[in-house]
Backbone as CSV, one residue per row, in Angstrom:
resi,resn,N_x,N_y,N_z,CA_x,CA_y,CA_z,C_x,C_y,C_z
1,MET,-23.116,29.602,-38.455,-24.384,28.900,-38.279,-24.998,29.313,-36.950
2,ILE,-26.302,29.573,-36.975,-26.993,29.910,-35.736,-27.168,28.643,-34.897
3,ASP,-27.387,28.828,-33.605,-27.536,27.679,-32.709,-28.912,27.058,-32.891
4,LEU,-28.933,25.890,-33.484,-30.181,25.167,-33.722,-30.326,23.956,-32.805
5,SER,-29.470,23.850,-31.802,-29.482,22.656,-30.960,-30.824,22.464,-30.260
6,GLY,-31.423,23.540,-29.774,-32.713,23.409,-29.098,-33.797,22.857,-30.006
7,PRO,-34.039,23.497,-31.151,-35.088,22.988,-32.047,-34.805,21.587,-32.587
8,VAL,-33.560,21.286,-32.895,-33.232,19.957,-33.434,-33.466,18.891,-32.366
9,ARG,-33.011,19.150,-31.155,-33.210,18.168,-30.068,-34.685,18.025,-29.707
10,LEU,-35.415,19.132,-29.700,-36.848,19.059,-29.413,-37.568,18.231,-30.472
11,HIS,-37.237,18.464,-31.728,-37.861,17.696,-32.799,-37.550,16.205,-32.659
12,ALA,-36.307,15.891,-32.332,-35.926,14.486,-32.137,-36.750,13.873,-31.015
13,ARG,-36.933,14.612,-29.929,-37.722,14.119,-28.797,-39.172,13.892,-29.206
14,LEU,-39.734,14.830,-29.954,-41.119,14.693,-30.408,-41.293,13.495,-31.329
15,VAL,-40.336,13.276,-32.216,-40.407,12.125,-33.120,-40.328,10.823,-32.319
16,SER,-39.430,10.763,-31.335,-39.330,9.527,-30.549,-40.611,9.316,-29.742
17,ASP,-41.190,10.383,-29.190,-42.464,10.242,-28.474,-43.561,9.716,-29.399
18,GLN,-43.600,10.268,-30.604,-44.609,9.842,-31.576,-44.436,8.360,-31.924
19,GLN,-43.222,7.931,-32.118,-42.973,6.531,-32.453,-43.304,5.610,-31.280
20,LEU,-43.015,6.058,-30.072,-43.378,5.255,-28.900,-44.891,5.108,-28.793
21,LEU,-45.620,6.168,-29.089,-47.086,6.069,-29.095,-47.569,5.114,-30.184
22,ARG,-46.930,5.194,-31.335,-47.323,4.355,-32.469,-47.171,2.870,-32.153
23,VAL,-46.140,2.515,-31.432,-45.886,1.104,-31.126,-46.332,0.725,-29.717
24,GLY,-47.096,1.611,-29.091,-47.524,1.385,-27.716,-48.194,0.051,-27.477
25,GLY,-49.020,-0.380,-28.419,-49.698,-1.667,-28.266,-48.724,-2.828,-28.170
26,ARG,-47.682,-2.763,-28.947,-46.673,-3.831,-28.921,-45.851,-3.801,-27.636
27,LEU,-45.857,-2.666,-26.964,-45.102,-2.541,-25.720,-45.965,-2.786,-24.490
28,SER,-47.243,-3.051,-24.701,-48.176,-3.165,-23.579,-47.865,-4.344,-22.653
29,GLY,-47.126,-5.318,-23.130,-46.774,-6.461,-22.287,-45.637,-6.182,-21.319
30,LEU,-45.023,-5.045,-21.453,-43.909,-4.694,-20.569,-44.424,-4.188,-19.233
31,ASP,-43.687,-4.498,-18.166,-44.070,-3.893,-16.885,-43.578,-2.441,-16.874
32,ALA,-43.954,-1.694,-15.861,-43.661,-0.261,-15.808,-42.162,0.024,-15.879
33,ARG,-41.372,-0.786,-15.206,-39.917,-0.585,-15.196,-39.326,-0.821,-16.581
34,GLU,-39.785,-1.871,-17.259,-39.304,-2.165,-18.606,-39.740,-1.090,-19.593
35,ARG,-40.978,-0.637,-19.456,-41.487,0.408,-20.355,-40.690,1.698,-20.181
36,LEU,-40.387,2.041,-18.939,-39.583,3.227,-18.677,-38.200,3.094,-19.316
37,ALA,-37.623,1.909,-19.229,-36.305,1.673,-19.836,-36.373,1.850,-21.354
38,VAL,-37.418,1.343,-21.983,-37.586,1.497,-23.435,-37.746,2.972,-23.794
39,ASP,-38.582,3.672,-23.044,-38.786,5.108,-23.297,-37.478,5.877,-23.158
40,GLU,-36.743,5.609,-22.096,-35.469,6.312,-21.875,-34.465,6.006,-22.986
41,LEU,-34.417,4.752,-23.423,-33.513,4.381,-24.512,-33.902,5.082,-25.809
42,ALA,-35.185,5.106,-26.116,-35.648,5.775,-27.340,-35.292,7.260,-27.317
43,HIS,-35.478,7.899,-26.176,-35.152,9.321,-26.073,-33.646,9.557,-26.142
44,ALA,-32.881,8.685,-25.532,-31.417,8.823,-25.592,-30.918,8.652,-27.021
45,LEU,-31.472,7.689,-27.739,-31.072,7.490,-29.140,-31.442,8.700,-29.996
46,ALA,-32.627,9.234,-29.785,-33.048,10.415,-30.544,-32.114,11.589,-30.266
47,GLU,-31.735,11.747,-28.996,-30.820,12.836,-28.651,-29.460,12.641,-29.305
48,ARG,-28.966,11.405,-29.334,-27.669,11.131,-29.965,-27.722,11.391,-31.467
49,ILE,-28.835,11.040,-32.097,-28.988,11.303,-33.528,-28.993,12.805,-33.780
50,ALA,-29.732,13.548,-32.958,-29.753,15.009,-33.095,-28.359,15.583,-32.916
51,ASP,-27.644,15.109,-31.903,-26.283,15.597,-31.671,-25.371,15.276,-32.853
52,SER,-25.533,14.103,-33.437,-24.723,13.733,-34.607,-25.003,14.656,-35.788
53,LEU,-26.277,14.974,-35.998,-26.623,15.916,-37.071,-25.999,17.283,-36.824
54,LEU,-26.063,17.734,-35.586,-25.481,19.038,-35.253,-23.965,19.032,-35.422
55,GLU,-23.321,17.942,-35.045,-21.871,17.833,-35.239,-21.520,17.814,-36.720
56,GLU,-22.304,17.095,-37.507,-22.048,17.049,-38.946,-22.250,18.427,-39.563
57,ALA,-23.214,19.169,-39.058,-23.460,20.524,-39.565,-22.268,21.440,-39.312
58,GLN,-21.505,21.166,-38.253,-20.301,21.950,-37.987,-19.220,21.677,-39.037
59,ARG,-19.228,20.473,-39.591,-18.210,20.083,-40.577,-18.641,20.323,-42.019
60,ASP,-19.942,20.254,-42.256,-20.447,20.273,-43.627,-21.468,21.397,-43.790
61,ARG,-21.114,22.381,-44.577,-21.975,23.547,-44.784,-23.314,23.165,-45.428
62,THR,-23.345,22.119,-46.227,-24.604,21.683,-46.847,-25.585,21.191,-45.788
63,VAL,-25.081,20.409,-44.836,-25.929,19.930,-43.745,-26.393,21.117,-42.893
64,ALA,-25.487,22.037,-42.617,-25.841,23.229,-41.838,-26.951,24.015,-42.536
65,ALA,-26.825,24.181,-43.837,-27.834,24.932,-44.593,-29.179,24.216,-44.556
66,ALA,-29.156,22.907,-44.652,-30.411,22.138,-44.598,-31.080,22.288,-43.240
67,LEU,-30.294,22.182,-42.169,-30.865,22.342,-40.825,-31.402,23.756,-40.628
68,GLU,-30.685,24.738,-41.130,-31.161,26.124,-41.017,-32.460,26.315,-41.785
69,ALA,-32.571,25.698,-42.946,-33.798,25.826,-43.744,-34.991,25.201,-43.032
70,VAL,-34.757,24.109,-42.338,-35.855,23.410,-41.663,-36.212,24.060,-40.326
71,TYR,-35.210,24.460,-39.561,-35.442,24.849,-38.169,-35.366,26.347,-37.867
72,SER,-35.140,27.173,-38.859,-35.130,28.603,-38.534,-36.205,29.360,-39.279
């Protein structure tokens, strides 16, 4: 399997950014410190999900093939 970690992690980051923008109005009551904490948590979760997909791709050729089809 080719190294897809960069594209998979970037996509996860973009999706989390998009979702944070989508719910921005609901987060408007947070102060700057709280908002930063939410943003950091969302990005950390997205990165962990991407890492889990990449780890599963190492074990399961079907997952690897799907990631290769999407990201290469």
